[in-house]
N, C-alpha and C positions, 0 to 999 in steps of 0.2 A: 750636611750643614745643620747647625742647630741655632734656633733663635730663642733667646731668653727674654721674656717680657714679664714685668711685674706691674700689677694694677692695684692701687690702694683702695681700701674699703671705705666705709662710711666715715666722714669727717667727725672729729670730736667737737664738742660744744665750744662755742666762742668763749674765750676768757676775757673778762672785762676788769681785771685787777692789774695792779702794778703799772698803771699808765699804758695799757695796751692800745688805747684808742687815740688817734690823732698823731700829730707830728710835734716833736720837741721844739719849743719856742726859743731856744737858747741863743740863736744867732740869725742875722738876716740871711735869707736864702738867695742864691744866685739863680734867678729864673731862666737864665740862658742855658742852663744845663751844667753838668759837672758837679763834683762833690765840693763841700765847703772845707775850710781849713780845719775846723773841728772834726769833721768826718775823716779827713786825711790823717789827722793826729790819732784818731781812734783806730784806724786800720793799722797804723804803724805800731801802736801800743799792743794791740792784740797779737800781731805777728811776732813781737818781741817777748810776749808772755803767754804762750799757747796753753800752758798747764796751770795758769793762775787765774781761774775764773773769778775768784774773790776780788783780785786786783782789777780785773776787767769790769766787774760790777761797780767798784768804786770809781773807776775812770769814766764809766758811762754816766753815773750820777753827776760827776763833775762837769762833763762836757755837754750832756743833753738833758739832765734832770730825770733820767729814766734808768731803771734797773736792767741789767742783762737778764734775759729769760732763757732758760735751758730746759729742754725736754729730752730725756733718754728714751731710746726706741723701746726698751723693755719696760718702761713706765709711761705708756702713751697718754694716760689721763692725768699726769702730774707735771705741772710746770714749776720750776724752781728758779730762784734768783741765782746769780753767779755765786754769791757767798754760800747759799744752801747747797749748791751742786759741787762746791770745791772739795769736800771730803772724799767724794768718790774718785775724782781725778787724781787727787793727792795719793790715794791708796794705790791706784794703778801705777803711778810713778815710783812709789816706794817699793812695790812688789817687783818691778823690773830691776830696780837698783840692787835688790837683795838676791837676785838670781842671774848670775853671769851666763850668757849664752854659751852652750856647749852641747856636745852629742848626748850628754846625760840629762841636761835640763830642758832641752828643746824637743818637741815632738814634730818630726818631719813626716807628714802623711804621704804614703806611697800613692802614685798616680792611679792605682787600681781602685782606690777607695774614694767615696764621695767626700767633698769638702765638708767638714762638720759644721753644723748650724751655728755653733758658738765660736767659730774661728775668729769673728770680729764683732764688735758692737758699734752702734751708731747713736749719734745725738744731733740735735738741731738747736741753734741758738738764734736769738733775735734781740734787737734793740731799736727803739724809736730814735731817729736822728732828726736833724733840722730840715732836711728836704725829703724825708720819707722813712725808710727802714733799712737796716742792715741784717742780712741773714747769713748764717754759716752752718754748713754741715760738717760733721767730724766723724771719722772712722778710727777705731783702735783695734788692732789685732790682739788676740789672746797672748798673754805673756810667754806661754810655753809653746806657741805655734810658730814654727819657721818653715816656710815653704813657698814664699813669694818667688815667682819666676816669670819668664816670658809667657805670653806676649805683653799684655798690659792689663790693668784694671780700668774700670770706667766709673766715674762719679757724676752725679747730676743733681742740681737743685731745680725744683719745678715749682712754678707759681701759677695760681689761678687768679689773674688780675685783669683789669680793664686795660685797653690800649693807651689810656692816659698815663699809665705807669711805664717808666723807662728803666731798663736794666743798665747799670754802669759799674765800672771798676771790678770786673770779674777777676778773681785771684785764686790761687791754690798754693798750698805749702805742704811739704812732707818732712817728716823727721824719722830717724832710725830708732832702733831699740834703746839706744843710749841718749836720746834727745838731741842728737846732732842734726841740723838742717841738711837735707839731701837734695832738694830742688828737683824732684822727679815728676812733678806734675806740669802739664801743659794744657792750654785751652783748646778744645777740639771744635766747639761750636758755641758762639756767644749767646745763642738763643734769642736774638733780636725779634724774630717772627714768632717763635714758639713759646717764649717766656720760660725756657727750660735749658739753661746753659749746661754744656757737657764738657768734662775734662778727661784727659788720658792720665793715668798714673803708671809710670814705667817701673813697677815694683820689681825688686830683686832681693836676693839673699846673699849675704857674705859672712862667712864664718859662723853659721847658724844664727845669723841676725838679720831680721827683716830691715831693709833699707827704707821702706815706706811703712814702717810699723804703725804710725798714726799720721793723720794729716787733716787739713781743713780746706774746704772749698767755700768761697764767700762771694757775695755780690751786694751792691747797694741798689735799692729800689727808689727811684726818684718819682715822688708823687706830687710834685709841685703843681702840675697841670690838672690834678684831680680835685673835684669838690670835696671839702673836708667832711669826713664821717658820712660818706654817701654810698660807698660800695662795700660789699663783703669780699674778702680775699682769702687765699689759703696758700700754704707753702709746705714742701716736703723735701726730704733728702734721700737719695738712693745711691747705693754702692754695689757694684758688680765685680766680684773677685774672680779672676779667670786664670787658670794655671794650665799651660800647655796649649799647643795648637796655634791658631791665628784668629784675629778679630777682623771681621768684614765691615758691614755697614752698621752704623749706630744712629739711633734717633730717639728723641725724647719729647714729651709733651706732658701736659698736666695729667698726673696719675699713672704715667707709664715711662719705662726706659727699655727700649728694644735693642738688643745686642746680638748680631749674627756672628757665630763662631764656627770654626772648622777644625776638627781634630782635637778639640778640647776635652780633657779627661776630668778635670775638676772645675767646678763653677758654683758660686753661691751669690745670689742677689738678694739684698735686703733693703727695706725702706722704712723710714719713720712714718708714723701716722700724720695725716695732714694737720697743720696748725691753722686755725681760722683767725682772721683778724679783720677789723673794720678800718676802712680808709676813705 
């Protein structure tokens, strides 16, 4: 049996630009809990436009008066607005469109080899909303990598926040290589006690095409009960790709995702650096 655990390093410095402090004042907040109409509209818009961060940025400004903030895991010291991050996502979509999945174009790694470190990339996004914050983690597999198979992959958003913050509306979405929604994600643990929700991703391959080629896991953080600008918080996203064997116990907390596996030949767990914010 193998247990895979990743712990994040020193948090990067708090960013105080682009409206990162406080809660958007766009609409009266329901202090009884639950998300607002604008927050529901935001979630629906993001789900319908997963590859258009520029449009998400514009929608966020309209609904909340704040930009969407994006951090790619391979650029841990750089935060971009959705509009600034759009060219990278657009390039990924265009590259997939130009390369039809086939035995010649896709690299299927044999089980005897380790999963390559560049098999997938990660990013984390955030926007200030009316009752708190919305965070989303995204994974994207390399365009020429096809090898998703049983048992499952595991994704987790982890938060370092006070108990006054409540996690709500945990969601996950997956898309295949050709941008078709595949609905292969399920909530494994809502993280009410740990502040670290965990999702299963039932990744598969069909015709040299990953069926969970990219996806997002998201959650709203309700901070209505917290004193404004009183605490320091942090967030991070972790994805564990597992090929072969079986998955046993899974647990997550701030800074760690622990996954016990048996008979697994290929595995790669990666995480974004923590994003610090004031609430």
